[in-house]
C-alpha positions, 0 to 999 in steps of 0.5 A: 825422955828415954826412948823404948824399943819399938821393934817387935824383935828383942833378944832373949839374953837368958837364952843366948847366955845359956847357949854360950855357957857351954864348952863348945860355944864359949869360944865364940866370945873370943874375937878374931886374933888380937881383936879382943886382946887390943880392947883393954889397951884401947880403953886404957889409952883413951881414959888418959885423955885429958878434957882438952880444948883442941881437936887432937884427942877427938881425931885420935879417938876417931882413928882408934875407933875405926882402926879397931873395926877395922876400916878407914876413918873418912871424916871426924866432925869435931863440932858434930857432938852437940857440945863444944869440942872442949866439952865432948869428952867430959860430957861423955864421961859425965853420963851416968845413966841411960837417960843422961846418954840418950839426952846427950845423943839427942843433942848431937842431932841425926847425923853421926860425927864420924864416917868411913868404910865402904859406905863413907856415910855418917855412922852410928856404928863407928860412933858408938865405938868411940862413945864406949871407949870413953865411957864403957859403963854406959854407952855400948857398942853398936854393929850390924850383927847386934842390930839384927838381934832387934830386927834392924837392918845394917842401913838403919843401924848406920844412919838412924841414931834412934835405933841405937838409942833404943838398943842402949836403953834395952841393955841398961834395962837388961842389966839387973837380970843378966849383967852379972852372969854375962860379965862372969862368962865374958871374963872367964873366956877373955881373961879380963874384966869387962862392964856389964854393958860390954858383956851383953854386947858380946853376948849379942855379937857371939850369938850371930856369928856366920 
């Protein structure tokens, strides 16, 4: 069953896109130097990973996700994805809907398989990036700036899988109304195409810069 948001606060994508779609604000969609330039290369590299029966690709994926954040990876539980390690990449790639993604996440249990950074705790923020690199049409990137749009604290964003699931569902529900315009805006600024899920996440991140 797809979990729906229980937070009273949800972002108004129409208003946020209107705010960004002005000459003085479009630049917010462009990340720090080199950050967005590396993104398509990371996706291309991960797309070349085979559905291997060893842990090498999973470990490489984890280091890529944490290196892009950027921070250091402390732990990668290759047996923490809810399926045998030989099936992890193929199962992530096979998710074709929000419902399938939530089902896959539920099988992972409450603790994220990746951890690192200053807290060194299991993090759904870092794990979300790895999931996104494998299947960018379905799994969105999740971080503290994005979570604040939903009234979600940084600690809950890192530690509670259900918060990530609720966010994932909300983005998919928002795609029909706002995905196309968000994609066009992001493409014009970044210079390359992104999925609707990535575009909506960029809108949230860009409107919470400090």
